[in-house]
SEVEXKOL-453656 format. One record per residue (C-alpha): x, y, z; residue in three letters. Coordinates in steps of 0.2 Angstrom, whole numbers, always signed. Layout:
% SEVEXKOL-453656
<zaro><x>X</x><y>Y</y><z>Z</z><lumdren>Ala</lumdren></zaro>
...
% end
This chain:
% SEVEXKOL-453656
<zaro><x>+29</x><y>+37</y><z>-62</z><lumdren>Unk</lumdren></zaro>
<zaro><x>+26</x><y>+45</y><z>-45</z><lumdren>Unk</lumdren></zaro>
<zaro><x>+10</x><y>+42</y><z>-36</z><lumdren>Unk</lumdren></zaro>
<zaro><x>+2</x><y>+56</y><z>-26</z><lumdren>Unk</lumdren></zaro>
<zaro><x>-7</x><y>+53</y><z>-10</z><lumdren>Unk</lumdren></zaro>
<zaro><x>-20</x><y>+64</y><z>-1</z><lumdren>Unk</lumdren></zaro>
<zaro><x>-32</x><y>+63</y><z>+13</z><lumdren>Unk</lumdren></zaro>
<zaro><x>-42</x><y>+74</y><z>+25</z><lumdren>Unk</lumdren></zaro>
<zaro><x>-31</x><y>+78</y><z>+40</z><lumdren>Unk</lumdren></zaro>
<zaro><x>-46</x><y>+77</y><z>+52</z><lumdren>Unk</lumdren></zaro>
<zaro><x>-49</x><y>+59</y><z>+46</z><lumdren>Unk</lumdren></zaro>
<zaro><x>-30</x><y>+55</y><z>+48</z><lumdren>Unk</lumdren></zaro>
<zaro><x>-30</x><y>+61</y><z>+66</z><lumdren>Unk</lumdren></zaro>
<zaro><x>-46</x><y>+51</y><z>+70</z><lumdren>Unk</lumdren></zaro>
<zaro><x>-39</x><y>+36</y><z>+62</z><lumdren>Unk</lumdren></zaro>
<zaro><x>-23</x><y>+37</y><z>+72</z><lumdren>Unk</lumdren></zaro>
<zaro><x>-33</x><y>+38</y><z>+88</z><lumdren>Unk</lumdren></zaro>
<zaro><x>-45</x><y>+23</y><z>+83</z><lumdren>Unk</lumdren></zaro>
<zaro><x>-32</x><y>+12</y><z>+74</z><lumdren>Unk</lumdren></zaro>
<zaro><x>-15</x><y>+19</y><z>+79</z><lumdren>Unk</lumdren></zaro>
<zaro><x>-10</x><y>+21</y><z>+61</z><lumdren>Unk</lumdren></zaro>
<zaro><x>-7</x><y>+37</y><z>+52</z><lumdren>Unk</lumdren></zaro>
<zaro><x>-11</x><y>+40</y><z>+33</z><lumdren>Unk</lumdren></zaro>
<zaro><x>+8</x><y>+44</y><z>+31</z><lumdren>Unk</lumdren></zaro>
<zaro><x>+12</x><y>+27</y><z>+37</z><lumdren>Unk</lumdren></zaro>
<zaro><x>-2</x><y>+19</y><z>+26</z><lumdren>Unk</lumdren></zaro>
<zaro><x>+6</x><y>+25</y><z>+10</z><lumdren>Unk</lumdren></zaro>
<zaro><x>+20</x><y>+11</y><z>+13</z><lumdren>Unk</lumdren></zaro>
<zaro><x>+7</x><y>-3</y><z>+10</z><lumdren>Unk</lumdren></zaro>
<zaro><x>+7</x><y>+2</y><z>-9</z><lumdren>Unk</lumdren></zaro>
<zaro><x>+26</x><y>-1</y><z>-10</z><lumdren>Unk</lumdren></zaro>
<zaro><x>+24</x><y>-19</y><z>-6</z><lumdren>Unk</lumdren></zaro>
<zaro><x>+27</x><y>-28</y><z>-22</z><lumdren>Unk</lumdren></zaro>
<zaro><x>+15</x><y>-42</y><z>-17</z><lumdren>Unk</lumdren></zaro>
<zaro><x>+1</x><y>-30</y><z>-12</z><lumdren>Unk</lumdren></zaro>
<zaro><x>-17</x><y>-34</y><z>-17</z><lumdren>Unk</lumdren></zaro>
<zaro><x>-29</x><y>-20</y><z>-23</z><lumdren>Unk</lumdren></zaro>
<zaro><x>-47</x><y>-25</y><z>-22</z><lumdren>Unk</lumdren></zaro>
<zaro><x>-63</x><y>-16</y><z>-26</z><lumdren>Unk</lumdren></zaro>
<zaro><x>-75</x><y>-13</y><z>-11</z><lumdren>Unk</lumdren></zaro>
<zaro><x>-91</x><y>-20</y><z>-18</z><lumdren>Unk</lumdren></zaro>
<zaro><x>-100</x><y>-18</y><z>-1</z><lumdren>Unk</lumdren></zaro>
<zaro><x>-99</x><y>+1</y><z>+0</z><lumdren>Unk</lumdren></zaro>
<zaro><x>-111</x><y>+10</y><z>-12</z><lumdren>Unk</lumdren></zaro>
<zaro><x>-106</x><y>+28</y><z>-16</z><lumdren>Unk</lumdren></zaro>
<zaro><x>-104</x><y>+38</y><z>-32</z><lumdren>Unk</lumdren></zaro>
<zaro><x>-86</x><y>+34</y><z>-33</z><lumdren>Unk</lumdren></zaro>
<zaro><x>-78</x><y>+17</y><z>-33</z><lumdren>Unk</lumdren></zaro>
<zaro><x>-68</x><y>+13</y><z>-17</z><lumdren>Unk</lumdren></zaro>
<zaro><x>-54</x><y>+0</y><z>-15</z><lumdren>Unk</lumdren></zaro>
<zaro><x>-44</x><y>-9</y><z>-2</z><lumdren>Unk</lumdren></zaro>
<zaro><x>-25</x><y>-11</y><z>-3</z><lumdren>Unk</lumdren></zaro>
<zaro><x>-18</x><y>-25</y><z>+7</z><lumdren>Unk</lumdren></zaro>
<zaro><x>+1</x><y>-24</y><z>+9</z><lumdren>Unk</lumdren></zaro>
<zaro><x>+15</x><y>-27</y><z>+21</z><lumdren>Unk</lumdren></zaro>
<zaro><x>+21</x><y>-13</y><z>+32</z><lumdren>Unk</lumdren></zaro>
<zaro><x>+34</x><y>-16</y><z>+45</z><lumdren>Unk</lumdren></zaro>
<zaro><x>+32</x><y>-35</y><z>+43</z><lumdren>Unk</lumdren></zaro>
<zaro><x>+13</x><y>-34</y><z>+47</z><lumdren>Unk</lumdren></zaro>
<zaro><x>-1</x><y>-34</y><z>+34</z><lumdren>Unk</lumdren></zaro>
<zaro><x>-10</x><y>-17</y><z>+33</z><lumdren>Unk</lumdren></zaro>
<zaro><x>-27</x><y>-13</y><z>+25</z><lumdren>Unk</lumdren></zaro>
<zaro><x>-29</x><y>+4</y><z>+17</z><lumdren>Unk</lumdren></zaro>
<zaro><x>-46</x><y>+10</y><z>+12</z><lumdren>Unk</lumdren></zaro>
<zaro><x>-45</x><y>+22</y><z>-3</z><lumdren>Unk</lumdren></zaro>
<zaro><x>-52</x><y>+29</y><z>-19</z><lumdren>Unk</lumdren></zaro>
<zaro><x>-44</x><y>+38</y><z>-34</z><lumdren>Unk</lumdren></zaro>
<zaro><x>-49</x><y>+56</y><z>-35</z><lumdren>Unk</lumdren></zaro>
<zaro><x>-41</x><y>+69</y><z>-46</z><lumdren>Unk</lumdren></zaro>
<zaro><x>-27</x><y>+57</y><z>-52</z><lumdren>Unk</lumdren></zaro>
<zaro><x>-22</x><y>+55</y><z>-33</z><lumdren>Unk</lumdren></zaro>
<zaro><x>-24</x><y>+40</y><z>-21</z><lumdren>Unk</lumdren></zaro>
<zaro><x>-36</x><y>+47</y><z>-7</z><lumdren>Unk</lumdren></zaro>
<zaro><x>-34</x><y>+37</y><z>+9</z><lumdren>Unk</lumdren></zaro>
<zaro><x>-49</x><y>+37</y><z>+21</z><lumdren>Unk</lumdren></zaro>
<zaro><x>-45</x><y>+23</y><z>+32</z><lumdren>Unk</lumdren></zaro>
<zaro><x>-31</x><y>+11</y><z>+37</z><lumdren>Unk</lumdren></zaro>
<zaro><x>-27</x><y>-2</y><z>+50</z><lumdren>Unk</lumdren></zaro>
<zaro><x>-20</x><y>-19</y><z>+54</z><lumdren>Unk</lumdren></zaro>
<zaro><x>-36</x><y>-29</y><z>+53</z><lumdren>Unk</lumdren></zaro>
<zaro><x>-37</x><y>-48</y><z>+53</z><lumdren>Unk</lumdren></zaro>
<zaro><x>-48</x><y>-49</y><z>+38</z><lumdren>Unk</lumdren></zaro>
<zaro><x>-35</x><y>-40</y><z>+27</z><lumdren>Unk</lumdren></zaro>
<zaro><x>-21</x><y>-51</y><z>+34</z><lumdren>Unk</lumdren></zaro>
<zaro><x>-31</x><y>-66</y><z>+30</z><lumdren>Unk</lumdren></zaro>
<zaro><x>-35</x><y>-61</y><z>+12</z><lumdren>Unk</lumdren></zaro>
<zaro><x>-17</x><y>-56</y><z>+9</z><lumdren>Unk</lumdren></zaro>
<zaro><x>-10</x><y>-73</y><z>+16</z><lumdren>Unk</lumdren></zaro>
<zaro><x>-23</x><y>-83</y><z>+6</z><lumdren>Unk</lumdren></zaro>
<zaro><x>-18</x><y>-75</y><z>-10</z><lumdren>Unk</lumdren></zaro>
<zaro><x>+1</x><y>-78</y><z>-7</z><lumdren>Unk</lumdren></zaro>
% end
């Protein structure tokens, strides 16, 4: 089963400027067989938000996303210490 991704291109550009990670690259975190998907319980919106912690180019990337219209909608990504710690403590 193929997974479709989507994102807002302006957020993608802003994320690249701030965190030096494109959403195109962020998709690879979902390919990690050891990836971790966790619900974001601190962010209260009408839709449930998640984190994906996965290895990309040998580093642990954190991807913030939601499911919308049967697609994974990415809205943030970066190589953050907290995500790396969660990934390493789980494995």
